[in-house]
PDBQT receptor file of N, H, CA, C and O in Angstrom, charges set to zero:
ATOM      1  N   MET A   1       0.843  -1.182   0.041  1.00  0.00    +0.000 N 
ATOM      2  CA  MET A   1       0.062   0.065  -0.027  1.00  0.00    +0.000 C 
ATOM      3  C   MET A   1       0.927   1.354  -0.035  1.00  0.00    +0.000 C 
ATOM      4  O   MET A   1       1.913   1.490   0.688  1.00  0.00    +0.000 OA
ATOM      5  N   ILE A   2       0.596   2.050  -0.685  1.00  0.00    +0.000 N 
ATOM      6  H   ILE A   2      -0.206   1.941  -1.273  1.00  0.00    +0.000 HD
ATOM      7  CA  ILE A   2       1.443   3.380  -0.797  1.00  0.00    +0.000 C 
ATOM      8  C   ILE A   2       0.466   4.592  -0.244  1.00  0.00    +0.000 C 
ATOM      9  O   ILE A   2      -0.659   4.838  -0.678  1.00  0.00    +0.000 OA
ATOM     10  N   GLU A   3       1.143   5.283   0.799  1.00  0.00    +0.000 N 
ATOM     11  H   GLU A   3       2.058   5.083   1.152  1.00  0.00    +0.000 HD
ATOM     12  CA  GLU A   3       0.367   6.306   1.353  1.00  0.00    +0.000 C 
ATOM     13  C   GLU A   3       0.780   7.534   0.479  1.00  0.00    +0.000 C 
ATOM     14  O   GLU A   3       1.903   7.750   0.023  1.00  0.00    +0.000 OA
ATOM     15  N   LEU A   4      -0.369   8.313   0.330  1.00  0.00    +0.000 N 
ATOM     16  H   LEU A   4      -1.281   8.138   0.701  1.00  0.00    +0.000 HD
ATOM     17  CA  LEU A   4      -0.100   9.690  -0.147  1.00  0.00    +0.000 C 
ATOM     18  C   LEU A   4      -0.382  10.857   0.654  1.00  0.00    +0.000 C 
ATOM     19  O   LEU A   4      -1.303  10.873   1.470  1.00  0.00    +0.000 OA
ATOM     20  N   GLU A   5       0.437  11.899   0.430  1.00  0.00    +0.000 N 
ATOM     21  H   GLU A   5       1.186  11.887  -0.232  1.00  0.00    +0.000 HD
ATOM     22  CA  GLU A   5       0.167  12.972   1.124  1.00  0.00    +0.000 C 
ATOM     23  C   GLU A   5      -0.906  13.767   1.279  1.00  0.00    +0.000 C 
ATOM     24  O   GLU A   5      -1.456  14.035   0.211  1.00  0.00    +0.000 OA
ATOM     25  N   ASN A   6      -1.411  14.254   2.274  1.00  0.00    +0.000 N 
ATOM     26  H   ASN A   6      -0.964  14.037   3.142  1.00  0.00    +0.000 HD
ATOM     27  CA  ASN A   6      -2.561  14.925   2.279  1.00  0.00    +0.000 C 
ATOM     28  C   ASN A   6      -2.326  16.172   2.437  1.00  0.00    +0.000 C 
ATOM     29  O   ASN A   6      -2.346  16.738   3.530  1.00  0.00    +0.000 OA
ATOM     30  N   THR A   7      -2.011  16.863   1.032  1.00  0.00    +0.000 N 
ATOM     31  H   THR A   7      -1.994  16.403   0.144  1.00  0.00    +0.000 HD
ATOM     32  CA  THR A   7      -1.860  18.235   0.932  1.00  0.00    +0.000 C 
ATOM     33  C   THR A   7      -2.722  18.802   0.062  1.00  0.00    +0.000 C 
ATOM     34  O   THR A   7      -3.056  18.214  -0.967  1.00  0.00    +0.000 OA
ATOM     35  N   PRO A   8      -3.153  19.956   0.371  1.00  0.00    +0.000 N 
ATOM     36  CA  PRO A   8      -4.243  20.580  -0.452  1.00  0.00    +0.000 C 
ATOM     37  C   PRO A   8      -3.683  20.968  -1.918  1.00  0.00    +0.000 C 
ATOM     38  O   PRO A   8      -2.516  21.354  -1.985  1.00  0.00    +0.000 OA
ATOM     39  N   LYS A   9      -4.393  20.891  -2.997  1.00  0.00    +0.000 N 
ATOM     40  H   LYS A   9      -5.341  20.577  -2.943  1.00  0.00    +0.000 HD
ATOM     41  CA  LYS A   9      -4.257  21.081  -4.133  1.00  0.00    +0.000 C 
ATOM     42  C   LYS A   9      -4.754  22.376  -4.656  1.00  0.00    +0.000 C 
ATOM     43  O   LYS A   9      -5.944  22.664  -4.522  1.00  0.00    +0.000 OA
ATOM     44  N   SER A  10      -3.858  23.232  -5.284  1.00  0.00    +0.000 N 
ATOM     45  H   SER A  10      -2.892  22.997  -5.393  1.00  0.00    +0.000 HD
ATOM     46  CA  SER A  10      -4.263  24.541  -5.836  1.00  0.00    +0.000 C 
ATOM     47  C   SER A  10      -4.804  24.232  -7.256  1.00  0.00    +0.000 C 
ATOM     48  O   SER A  10      -4.355  23.412  -8.058  1.00  0.00    +0.000 OA
ATOM     49  N   SER A  11      -6.008  25.179  -7.415  1.00  0.00    +0.000 N 
ATOM     50  H   SER A  11      -6.372  25.845  -6.764  1.00  0.00    +0.000 HD
ATOM     51  CA  SER A  11      -6.647  25.059  -8.742  1.00  0.00    +0.000 C 
ATOM     52  C   SER A  11      -5.582  25.513  -9.829  1.00  0.00    +0.000 C 
ATOM     53  O   SER A  11      -4.477  25.983  -9.557  1.00  0.00    +0.000 OA
ATOM     54  N   TRP A  12      -6.089  25.300 -11.103  1.00  0.00    +0.000 N 
ATOM     55  H   TRP A  12      -6.987  24.919 -11.323  1.00  0.00    +0.000 HD
ATOM     56  CA  TRP A  12      -5.177  25.746 -12.215  1.00  0.00    +0.000 C 
ATOM     57  C   TRP A  12      -5.414  27.243 -12.017  1.00  0.00    +0.000 C 
ATOM     58  O   TRP A  12      -4.337  27.839 -11.991  1.00  0.00    +0.000 OA
ATOM     59  N   ARG A  13      -6.592  28.134 -11.850  1.00  0.00    +0.000 N 
ATOM     60  H   ARG A  13      -7.467  27.649 -11.870  1.00  0.00    +0.000 HD
ATOM     61  CA  ARG A  13      -6.328  29.548 -11.803  1.00  0.00    +0.000 C 
ATOM     62  C   ARG A  13      -5.350  29.988 -10.941  1.00  0.00    +0.000 C 
ATOM     63  O   ARG A  13      -4.492  30.774 -11.343  1.00  0.00    +0.000 OA
ATOM     64  N   GLU A  14      -5.369  29.511  -9.605  1.00  0.00    +0.000 N 
ATOM     65  H   GLU A  14      -6.066  28.873  -9.278  1.00  0.00    +0.000 HD
ATOM     66  CA  GLU A  14      -4.280  30.019  -8.634  1.00  0.00    +0.000 C 
ATOM     67  C   GLU A  14      -2.927  29.776  -9.294  1.00  0.00    +0.000 C 
ATOM     68  O   GLU A  14      -2.063  30.642  -9.154  1.00  0.00    +0.000 OA
ATOM     69  N   LYS A  15      -2.659  28.656 -10.014  1.00  0.00    +0.000 N 
ATOM     70  H   LYS A  15      -3.361  27.953 -10.127  1.00  0.00    +0.000 HD
ATOM     71  CA  LYS A  15      -1.415  28.487 -10.555  1.00  0.00    +0.000 C 
ATOM     72  C   LYS A  15      -0.982  29.402 -11.656  1.00  0.00    +0.000 C 
ATOM     73  O   LYS A  15       0.154  29.866 -11.763  1.00  0.00    +0.000 OA
ATOM     74  N   ASP A  16      -2.136  29.654 -12.585  1.00  0.00    +0.000 N 
ATOM     75  H   ASP A  16      -3.059  29.278 -12.497  1.00  0.00    +0.000 HD
ATOM     76  CA  ASP A  16      -1.940  30.662 -13.722  1.00  0.00    +0.000 C 
ATOM     77  C   ASP A  16      -1.901  32.151 -13.139  1.00  0.00    +0.000 C 
ATOM     78  O   ASP A  16      -1.382  33.001 -13.862  1.00  0.00    +0.000 OA
ATOM     79  N   LEU A  17      -2.374  32.518 -11.972  1.00  0.00    +0.000 N 
ATOM     80  H   LEU A  17      -2.797  31.827 -11.384  1.00  0.00    +0.000 HD
ATOM     81  CA  LEU A  17      -2.405  33.647 -11.618  1.00  0.00    +0.000 C 
ATOM     82  C   LEU A  17      -0.884  33.935 -10.872  1.00  0.00    +0.000 C 
ATOM     83  O   LEU A  17      -0.295  35.015 -10.917  1.00  0.00    +0.000 OA
ATOM     84  N   ALA A  18      -0.417  32.748 -10.203  1.00  0.00    +0.000 N 
ATOM     85  H   ALA A  18      -0.896  31.871 -10.167  1.00  0.00    +0.000 HD
ATOM     86  CA  ALA A  18       0.722  33.109  -9.788  1.00  0.00    +0.000 C 
ATOM     87  C   ALA A  18       1.821  33.217 -10.542  1.00  0.00    +0.000 C 
ATOM     88  O   ALA A  18       2.808  33.857 -10.181  1.00  0.00    +0.000 OA
ATOM     89  N   LYS A  19       1.718  32.528 -11.769  1.00  0.00    +0.000 N 
ATOM     90  H   LYS A  19       0.916  32.007 -12.062  1.00  0.00    +0.000 HD
ATOM     91  CA  LYS A  19       2.661  32.806 -13.013  1.00  0.00    +0.000 C 
ATOM     92  C   LYS A  19       2.463  34.026 -13.475  1.00  0.00    +0.000 C 
ATOM     93  O   LYS A  19       3.495  34.622 -13.783  1.00  0.00    +0.000 OA
ATOM     94  N   ILE A  20       1.236  34.716 -13.654  1.00  0.00    +0.000 N 
ATOM     95  H   ILE A  20       0.398  34.232 -13.403  1.00  0.00    +0.000 HD
ATOM     96  CA  ILE A  20       0.998  36.056 -14.158  1.00  0.00    +0.000 C 
ATOM     97  C   ILE A  20       1.837  37.010 -13.248  1.00  0.00    +0.000 C 
ATOM     98  O   ILE A  20       2.552  37.932 -13.641  1.00  0.00    +0.000 OA
ATOM     99  N   GLU A  21       1.601  36.585 -11.862  1.00  0.00    +0.000 N 
ATOM    100  H   GLU A  21       1.021  35.836 -11.543  1.00  0.00    +0.000 HD
ATOM    101  CA  GLU A  21       2.050  37.520 -10.874  1.00  0.00    +0.000 C 
ATOM    102  C   GLU A  21       3.508  37.705 -10.849  1.00  0.00    +0.000 C 
ATOM    103  O   GLU A  21       4.119  38.756 -10.657  1.00  0.00    +0.000 OA
ATOM    104  N   LYS A  22       3.988  36.497 -11.078  1.00  0.00    +0.000 N 
ATOM    105  H   LYS A  22       3.492  35.643 -11.233  1.00  0.00    +0.000 HD
ATOM    106  CA  LYS A  22       5.578  36.180 -11.216  1.00  0.00    +0.000 C 
ATOM    107  C   LYS A  22       6.276  37.107 -12.508  1.00  0.00    +0.000 C 
ATOM    108  O   LYS A  22       7.278  37.814 -12.398  1.00  0.00    +0.000 OA
ATOM    109  N   ALA A  23       5.540  36.917 -13.632  1.00  0.00    +0.000 N 
ATOM    110  H   ALA A  23       4.726  36.342 -13.721  1.00  0.00    +0.000 HD
ATOM    111  CA  ALA A  23       5.911  37.534 -14.774  1.00  0.00    +0.000 C 
ATOM    112  C   ALA A  23       5.932  39.132 -14.713  1.00  0.00    +0.000 C 
ATOM    113  O   ALA A  23       6.834  39.799 -15.220  1.00  0.00    +0.000 OA
ATOM    114  N   PHE A  24       4.805  39.684 -14.014  1.00  0.00    +0.000 N 
ATOM    115  H   PHE A  24       4.073  39.142 -13.602  1.00  0.00    +0.000 HD
ATOM    116  CA  PHE A  24       4.988  41.190 -13.555  1.00  0.00    +0.000 C 
ATOM    117  C   PHE A  24       5.998  41.568 -12.845  1.00  0.00    +0.000 C 
ATOM    118  O   PHE A  24       6.605  42.614 -13.075  1.00  0.00    +0.000 OA
ATOM    119  N   GLN A  25       6.295  40.752 -11.892  1.00  0.00    +0.000 N 
ATOM    120  H   GLN A  25       5.802  39.902 -11.705  1.00  0.00    +0.000 HD
ATOM    121  CA  GLN A  25       7.363  41.150 -11.019  1.00  0.00    +0.000 C 
ATOM    122  C   GLN A  25       8.854  40.994 -11.671  1.00  0.00    +0.000 C 
ATOM    123  O   GLN A  25       9.745  41.805 -11.420  1.00  0.00    +0.000 OA
ATOM    124  N   ASP A  26       9.029  39.892 -12.517  1.00  0.00    +0.000 N 
ATOM    125  H   ASP A  26       8.305  39.233 -12.721  1.00  0.00    +0.000 HD
ATOM    126  CA  ASP A  26      10.112  39.807 -13.190  1.00  0.00    +0.000 C 
ATOM    127  C   ASP A  26      10.361  41.087 -14.223  1.00  0.00    +0.000 C 
ATOM    128  O   ASP A  26      11.459  41.620 -14.386  1.00  0.00    +0.000 OA
ATOM    129  N   LEU A  27       9.292  41.424 -14.799  1.00  0.00    +0.000 N 
ATOM    130  H   LEU A  27       8.401  40.991 -14.667  1.00  0.00    +0.000 HD
ATOM    131  CA  LEU A  27       9.363  42.622 -15.699  1.00  0.00    +0.000 C 
ATOM    132  C   LEU A  27       9.561  43.933 -14.854  1.00  0.00    +0.000 C 
ATOM    133  O   LEU A  27      10.095  44.886 -15.422  1.00  0.00    +0.000 OA
ATOM    134  N   GLY A  28       9.225  44.038 -13.720  1.00  0.00    +0.000 N 
ATOM    135  H   GLY A  28       8.792  43.264 -13.259  1.00  0.00    +0.000 HD
ATOM    136  CA  GLY A  28       9.519  45.229 -12.966  1.00  0.00    +0.000 C 
ATOM    137  C   GLY A  28       8.336  46.006 -12.990  1.00  0.00    +0.000 C 
ATOM    138  O   GLY A  28       8.458  47.216 -12.800  1.00  0.00    +0.000 OA
ATOM    139  N   ILE A  29       7.153  45.500 -13.199  1.00  0.00    +0.000 N 
ATOM    140  H   ILE A  29       7.054  44.517 -13.353  1.00  0.00    +0.000 HD
ATOM    141  CA  ILE A  29       5.829  46.271 -13.617  1.00  0.00    +0.000 C 
ATOM    142  C   ILE A  29       4.700  45.951 -12.768  1.00  0.00    +0.000 C 
ATOM    143  O   ILE A  29       3.548  46.148 -13.154  1.00  0.00    +0.000 OA
ATOM    144  N   GLU A  30       5.031  45.364 -11.386  1.00  0.00    +0.000 N 
ATOM    145  H   GLU A  30       5.967  45.204 -11.072  1.00  0.00    +0.000 HD
ATOM    146  CA  GLU A  30       3.963  44.787 -10.679  1.00  0.00    +0.000 C 
ATOM    147  C   GLU A  30       2.873  45.828 -10.290  1.00  0.00    +0.000 C 
ATOM    148  O   GLU A  30       1.730  45.451 -10.033  1.00  0.00    +0.000 OA
ATOM    149  N   ASN A  31       3.253  47.216 -10.247  1.00  0.00    +0.000 N 
ATOM    150  H   ASN A  31       4.182  47.522 -10.456  1.00  0.00    +0.000 HD
ATOM    151  CA  ASN A  31       2.540  48.234  -9.991  1.00  0.00    +0.000 C 
ATOM    152  C   ASN A  31       1.639  48.780 -11.252  1.00  0.00    +0.000 C 
ATOM    153  O   ASN A  31       1.073  49.873 -11.261  1.00  0.00    +0.000 OA
ATOM    154  N   HIS A  32       1.617  48.002 -12.110  1.00  0.00    +0.000 N 
ATOM    155  H   HIS A  32       2.077  47.114 -12.104  1.00  0.00    +0.000 HD
ATOM    156  CA  HIS A  32       0.906  48.499 -13.398  1.00  0.00    +0.000 C 
ATOM    157  C   HIS A  32       0.055  47.585 -14.105  1.00  0.00    +0.000 C 
ATOM    158  O   HIS A  32      -0.328  47.683 -15.271  1.00  0.00    +0.000 OA
ATOM    159  N   LYS A  33      -0.278  46.404 -13.006  1.00  0.00    +0.000 N 
ATOM    160  H   LYS A  33       0.033  46.325 -12.059  1.00  0.00    +0.000 HD
ATOM    161  CA  LYS A  33      -1.275  45.419 -13.600  1.00  0.00    +0.000 C 
ATOM    162  C   LYS A  33      -2.675  45.702 -13.961  1.00  0.00    +0.000 C 
ATOM    163  O   LYS A  33      -3.368  44.989 -14.686  1.00  0.00    +0.000 OA
ATOM    164  N   GLU A  34      -3.073  46.924 -13.332  1.00  0.00    +0.000 N 
ATOM    165  H   GLU A  34      -2.510  47.503 -12.743  1.00  0.00    +0.000 HD
ATOM    166  CA  GLU A  34      -4.238  47.263 -13.659  1.00  0.00    +0.000 C 
ATOM    167  C   GLU A  34      -4.343  48.531 -14.772  1.00  0.00    +0.000 C 
ATOM    168  O   GLU A  34      -5.418  49.080 -15.013  1.00  0.00    +0.000 OA
ATOM    169  N   GLU A  35      -3.394  48.819 -15.250  1.00  0.00    +0.000 N 
ATOM    170  H   GLU A  35      -2.521  48.373 -15.054  1.00  0.00    +0.000 HD
ATOM    171  CA  GLU A  35      -3.495  49.806 -16.353  1.00  0.00    +0.000 C 
ATOM    172  C   GLU A  35      -3.852  49.165 -17.775  1.00  0.00    +0.000 C 
ATOM    173  O   GLU A  35      -3.410  48.083 -18.159  1.00  0.00    +0.000 OA
ATOM    174  N   PRO A  36      -4.655  49.932 -18.445  1.00  0.00    +0.000 N 
ATOM    175  CA  PRO A  36      -5.312  49.297 -19.610  1.00  0.00    +0.000 C 
ATOM    176  C   PRO A  36      -4.365  49.713 -20.898  1.00  0.00    +0.000 C 
ATOM    177  O   PRO A  36      -4.561  49.326 -22.050  1.00  0.00    +0.000 OA
ATOM    178  N   PHE A  37      -3.503  50.415 -20.548  1.00  0.00    +0.000 N 
ATOM    179  H   PHE A  37      -3.343  50.730 -19.612  1.00  0.00    +0.000 HD
ATOM    180  CA  PHE A  37      -2.710  50.709 -22.039  1.00  0.00    +0.000 C 
ATOM    181  C   PHE A  37      -1.259  50.157 -22.015  1.00  0.00    +0.000 C 
ATOM    182  O   PHE A  37      -0.796  49.426 -21.140  1.00  0.00    +0.000 OA
ATOM    183  N   LEU A  38      -0.660  50.591 -23.040  1.00  0.00    +0.000 N 
ATOM    184  H   LEU A  38      -1.037  51.185 -23.752  1.00  0.00    +0.000 HD
ATOM    185  CA  LEU A  38       0.838  50.109 -23.044  1.00  0.00    +0.000 C 
ATOM    186  C   LEU A  38       1.757  50.824 -22.153  1.00  0.00    +0.000 C 
ATOM    187  O   LEU A  38       1.753  52.050 -22.050  1.00  0.00    +0.000 OA
ATOM    188  N   LEU A  39       2.554  50.036 -21.504  1.00  0.00    +0.000 N 
ATOM    189  H   LEU A  39       2.557  49.040 -21.588  1.00  0.00    +0.000 HD
ATOM    190  CA  LEU A  39       3.316  50.619 -20.430  1.00  0.00    +0.000 C 
ATOM    191  C   LEU A  39       5.030  50.931 -20.968  1.00  0.00    +0.000 C 
ATOM    192  O   LEU A  39       5.936  50.174 -21.315  1.00  0.00    +0.000 OA
ATOM    193  N   ASP A  40       4.924  52.419 -20.832  1.00  0.00    +0.000 N 
ATOM    194  H   ASP A  40       4.188  53.035 -20.550  1.00  0.00    +0.000 HD
ATOM    195  CA  ASP A  40       6.028  52.963 -21.398  1.00  0.00    +0.000 C 
ATOM    196  C   ASP A  40       7.351  52.346 -21.126  1.00  0.00    +0.000 C 
ATOM    197  O   ASP A  40       8.165  52.252 -22.045  1.00  0.00    +0.000 OA
ATOM    198  N   SER A  41       7.585  51.982 -20.110  1.00  0.00    +0.000 N 
ATOM    199  H   SER A  41       6.924  52.058 -19.364  1.00  0.00    +0.000 HD
ATOM    200  CA  SER A  41       8.913  51.119 -19.938  1.00  0.00    +0.000 C 
ATOM    201  C   SER A  41       9.038  49.866 -20.731  1.00  0.00    +0.000 C 
ATOM    202  O   SER A  41      10.125  49.291 -20.789  1.00  0.00    +0.000 OA
ATOM    203  N   LEU A  42       7.849  49.351 -21.424  1.00  0.00    +0.000 N 
ATOM    204  H   LEU A  42       6.965  49.818 -21.377  1.00  0.00    +0.000 HD
ATOM    205  CA  LEU A  42       7.826  48.375 -22.218  1.00  0.00    +0.000 C 
ATOM    206  C   LEU A  42       7.841  48.501 -23.835  1.00  0.00    +0.000 C 
ATOM    207  O   LEU A  42       8.001  47.577 -24.633  1.00  0.00    +0.000 OA
ATOM    208  N   THR A  43       7.635  49.869 -24.116  1.00  0.00    +0.000 N 
ATOM    209  H   THR A  43       7.505  50.619 -23.467  1.00  0.00    +0.000 HD
ATOM    210  CA  THR A  43       7.261  50.411 -25.343  1.00  0.00    +0.000 C 
ATOM    211  C   THR A  43       8.435  51.157 -25.809  1.00  0.00    +0.000 C 
ATOM    212  O   THR A  43       9.295  51.683 -25.102  1.00  0.00    +0.000 OA
ATOM    213  N   ASN A  44       8.354  51.132 -27.250  1.00  0.00    +0.000 N 
ATOM    214  H   ASN A  44       7.656  50.705 -27.824  1.00  0.00    +0.000 HD
ATOM    215  CA  ASN A  44       9.459  51.974 -27.706  1.00  0.00    +0.000 C 
ATOM    216  C   ASN A  44       8.935  53.445 -27.959  1.00  0.00    +0.000 C 
ATOM    217  O   ASN A  44       7.729  53.687 -27.924  1.00  0.00    +0.000 OA
ATOM    218  N   GLU A  45       9.763  54.296 -28.182  1.00  0.00    +0.000 N 
ATOM    219  H   GLU A  45      10.743  54.099 -28.210  1.00  0.00    +0.000 HD
ATOM    220  CA  GLU A  45       9.609  55.601 -28.562  1.00  0.00    +0.000 C 
ATOM    221  C   GLU A  45       8.425  56.048 -29.305  1.00  0.00    +0.000 C 
ATOM    222  O   GLU A  45       7.532  56.778 -28.874  1.00  0.00    +0.000 OA
ATOM    223  N   LYS A  46       8.528  55.496 -30.540  1.00  0.00    +0.000 N 
ATOM    224  H   LYS A  46       9.253  54.904 -30.891  1.00  0.00    +0.000 HD
ATOM    225  CA  LYS A  46       7.370  55.748 -31.443  1.00  0.00    +0.000 C 
ATOM    226  C   LYS A  46       6.045  55.330 -30.948  1.00  0.00    +0.000 C 
ATOM    227  O   LYS A  46       5.112  56.132 -30.998  1.00  0.00    +0.000 OA
ATOM    228  N   ASP A  47       5.881  54.115 -30.465  1.00  0.00    +0.000 N 
ATOM    229  H   ASP A  47       6.639  53.464 -30.424  1.00  0.00    +0.000 HD
ATOM    230  CA  ASP A  47       4.727  53.913 -29.932  1.00  0.00    +0.000 C 
ATOM    231  C   ASP A  47       4.417  54.630 -28.701  1.00  0.00    +0.000 C 
ATOM    232  O   ASP A  47       3.247  54.903 -28.432  1.00  0.00    +0.000 OA
ATOM    233  N   ILE A  48       5.269  54.916 -28.025  1.00  0.00    +0.000 N 
ATOM    234  H   ILE A  48       6.219  54.694 -28.244  1.00  0.00    +0.000 HD
ATOM    235  CA  ILE A  48       4.653  55.955 -26.861  1.00  0.00    +0.000 C 
ATOM    236  C   ILE A  48       4.261  57.253 -27.283  1.00  0.00    +0.000 C 
ATOM    237  O   ILE A  48       3.438  57.850 -26.589  1.00  0.00    +0.000 OA
ATOM    238  N   ILE A  49       4.735  57.813 -28.354  1.00  0.00    +0.000 N 
ATOM    239  H   ILE A  49       5.404  57.329 -28.918  1.00  0.00    +0.000 HD
ATOM    240  CA  ILE A  49       4.170  59.050 -29.072  1.00  0.00    +0.000 C 
ATOM    241  C   ILE A  49       2.748  58.601 -29.701  1.00  0.00    +0.000 C 
ATOM    242  O   ILE A  49       1.739  59.284 -29.526  1.00  0.00    +0.000 OA
ATOM    243  N   LEU A  50       2.748  57.718 -30.248  1.00  0.00    +0.000 N 
ATOM    244  H   LEU A  50       3.567  57.163 -30.389  1.00  0.00    +0.000 HD
ATOM    245  CA  LEU A  50       1.340  57.385 -30.762  1.00  0.00    +0.000 C 
ATOM    246  C   LEU A  50       0.233  57.163 -29.974  1.00  0.00    +0.000 C 
ATOM    247  O   LEU A  50      -0.915  57.437 -30.325  1.00  0.00    +0.000 OA
ATOM    248  N   LYS A  51       0.595  56.594 -28.747  1.00  0.00    +0.000 N 
ATOM    249  H   LYS A  51       1.527  56.371 -28.462  1.00  0.00    +0.000 HD
ATOM    250  CA  LYS A  51      -0.271  56.452 -27.835  1.00  0.00    +0.000 C 
ATOM    251  C   LYS A  51      -0.795  57.638 -27.145  1.00  0.00    +0.000 C 
ATOM    252  O   LYS A  51      -1.992  57.797 -26.903  1.00  0.00    +0.000 OA
ATOM    253  N   ASP A  52       0.203  58.525 -26.814  1.00  0.00    +0.000 N 
ATOM    254  H   ASP A  52       1.175  58.396 -27.011  1.00  0.00    +0.000 HD
ATOM    255  CA  ASP A  52       0.117  59.618 -26.361  1.00  0.00    +0.000 C 
ATOM    256  C   ASP A  52      -0.808  60.639 -27.186  1.00  0.00    +0.000 C 
ATOM    257  O   ASP A  52      -1.642  61.353 -26.629  1.00  0.00    +0.000 OA
ATOM    258  N   GLU A  53      -0.575  60.636 -28.563  1.00  0.00    +0.000 N 
ATOM    259  H   GLU A  53       0.102  60.057 -29.016  1.00  0.00    +0.000 HD
ATOM    260  CA  GLU A  53      -1.489  61.406 -29.342  1.00  0.00    +0.000 C 
ATOM    261  C   GLU A  53      -3.007  60.789 -29.449  1.00  0.00    +0.000 C 
ATOM    262  O   GLU A  53      -3.998  61.461 -29.736  1.00  0.00    +0.000 OA
ATOM    263  N   PHE A  54      -3.004  59.742 -29.236  1.00  0.00    +0.000 N 
ATOM    264  H   PHE A  54      -2.200  59.196 -29.003  1.00  0.00    +0.000 HD
ATOM    265  CA  PHE A  54      -4.136  58.940 -29.370  1.00  0.00    +0.000 C 
ATOM    266  C   PHE A  54      -5.096  59.338 -28.034  1.00  0.00    +0.000 C 
ATOM    267  O   PHE A  54      -6.252  59.751 -28.128  1.00  0.00    +0.000 OA
ATOM    268  N   LEU A  55      -4.600  59.192 -27.186  1.00  0.00    +0.000 N 
ATOM    269  H   LEU A  55      -3.662  58.856 -27.110  1.00  0.00    +0.000 HD
ATOM    270  CA  LEU A  55      -5.015  59.474 -25.769  1.00  0.00    +0.000 C 
ATOM    271  C   LEU A  55      -5.444  61.113 -25.610  1.00  0.00    +0.000 C 
ATOM    272  O   LEU A  55      -6.520  61.434 -25.105  1.00  0.00    +0.000 OA
ATOM    273  N   SER A  56      -4.549  62.010 -26.061  1.00  0.00    +0.000 N 
ATOM    274  H   SER A  56      -3.675  61.749 -26.471  1.00  0.00    +0.000 HD
ATOM    275  CA  SER A  56      -5.093  63.393 -26.123  1.00  0.00    +0.000 C 
ATOM    276  C   SER A  56      -5.936  63.725 -27.041  1.00  0.00    +0.000 C 
ATOM    277  O   SER A  56      -6.405  64.849 -26.857  1.00  0.00    +0.000 OA
ATOM    278  N   ARG A  57      -6.287  63.223 -27.898  1.00  0.00    +0.000 N 
ATOM    279  H   ARG A  57      -5.906  62.310 -28.048  1.00  0.00    +0.000 HD
ATOM    280  CA  ARG A  57      -7.513  63.354 -28.927  1.00  0.00    +0.000 C 
ATOM    281  C   ARG A  57      -8.557  62.585 -28.493  1.00  0.00    +0.000 C 
ATOM    282  O   ARG A  57      -9.620  63.001 -28.953  1.00  0.00    +0.000 OA
ATOM    283  N   HIS A  58      -8.687  61.501 -27.695  1.00  0.00    +0.000 N 
ATOM    284  H   HIS A  58      -7.823  61.163 -27.321  1.00  0.00    +0.000 HD
ATOM    285  CA  HIS A  58     -10.069  60.748 -27.438  1.00  0.00    +0.000 C 
ATOM    286  C   HIS A  58     -10.049  60.594 -26.008  1.00  0.00    +0.000 C 
ATOM    287  O   HIS A  58     -10.549  59.561 -25.563  1.00  0.00    +0.000 OA
ATOM    288  N   HIS A  59      -9.507  61.533 -25.109  1.00  0.00    +0.000 N 
ATOM    289  H   HIS A  59      -9.101  62.372 -25.470  1.00  0.00    +0.000 HD
ATOM    290  CA  HIS A  59      -9.581  61.113 -23.606  1.00  0.00    +0.000 C 
ATOM    291  C   HIS A  59     -10.737  61.042 -23.159  1.00  0.00    +0.000 C 
ATOM    292  O   HIS A  59     -11.076  60.113 -22.427  1.00  0.00    +0.000 OA
ATOM    293  N   GLU A  60     -11.700  62.189 -23.586  1.00  0.00    +0.000 N 
ATOM    294  H   GLU A  60     -11.424  62.944 -24.181  1.00  0.00    +0.000 HD
ATOM    295  CA  GLU A  60     -13.165  62.294 -23.183  1.00  0.00    +0.000 C 
ATOM    296  C   GLU A  60     -14.032  61.305 -23.547  1.00  0.00    +0.000 C 
ATOM    297  O   GLU A  60     -15.133  61.251 -22.998  1.00  0.00    +0.000 OA
ATOM    298  N   ARG A  61     -13.623  60.283 -24.629  1.00  0.00    +0.000 N 
ATOM    299  H   ARG A  61     -12.729  60.327 -25.074  1.00  0.00    +0.000 HD
ATOM    300  CA  ARG A  61     -14.541  59.253 -24.963  1.00  0.00    +0.000 C 
ATOM    301  C   ARG A  61     -13.884  57.997 -24.313  1.00  0.00    +0.000 C 
ATOM    302  O   ARG A  61     -14.352  56.905 -24.636  1.00  0.00    +0.000 OA
ATOM    303  N   ILE A  62     -13.072  58.030 -23.621  1.00  0.00    +0.000 N 
ATOM    304  H   ILE A  62     -12.691  58.916 -23.359  1.00  0.00    +0.000 HD
ATOM    305  CA  ILE A  62     -12.306  56.846 -23.098  1.00  0.00    +0.000 C 
ATOM    306  C   ILE A  62     -12.933  56.640 -21.567  1.00  0.00    +0.000 C 
ATOM    307  O   ILE A  62     -12.797  57.525 -20.723  1.00  0.00    +0.000 OA
ATOM    308  N   LEU A  63     -13.555  55.530 -21.315  1.00  0.00    +0.000 N 
ATOM    309  H   LEU A  63     -13.666  54.811 -22.001  1.00  0.00    +0.000 HD
ATOM    310  CA  LEU A  63     -14.052  55.185 -20.021  1.00  0.00    +0.000 C 
ATOM    311  C   LEU A  63     -13.317  54.142 -19.449  1.00  0.00    +0.000 C 
ATOM    312  O   LEU A  63     -13.226  53.098 -20.095  1.00  0.00    +0.000 OA
ATOM    313  N   LEU A  64     -12.831  54.222 -18.469  1.00  0.00    +0.000 N 
ATOM    314  H   LEU A  64     -12.905  55.070 -17.944  1.00  0.00    +0.000 HD
ATOM    315  CA  LEU A  64     -11.821  53.204 -17.571  1.00  0.00    +0.000 C 
ATOM    316  C   LEU A  64     -12.559  52.622 -16.456  1.00  0.00    +0.000 C 
ATOM    317  O   LEU A  64     -11.997  51.849 -15.680  1.00  0.00    +0.000 OA
TER     318      LEU A  64
């Protein structure tokens, strides 16, 4: 007879959330998880300019 450990198993969702959390930490952007737009620290200068132009033109129509 084999005895199995009686340890609680985490759900697949908890495992995935832990991986996502680690990825944000590894990238140094854990404080930006809730931001809906491109993160400047991970974006090239051209795309930052495009994002800023878009937001400046459409900010009153964007609901967060």
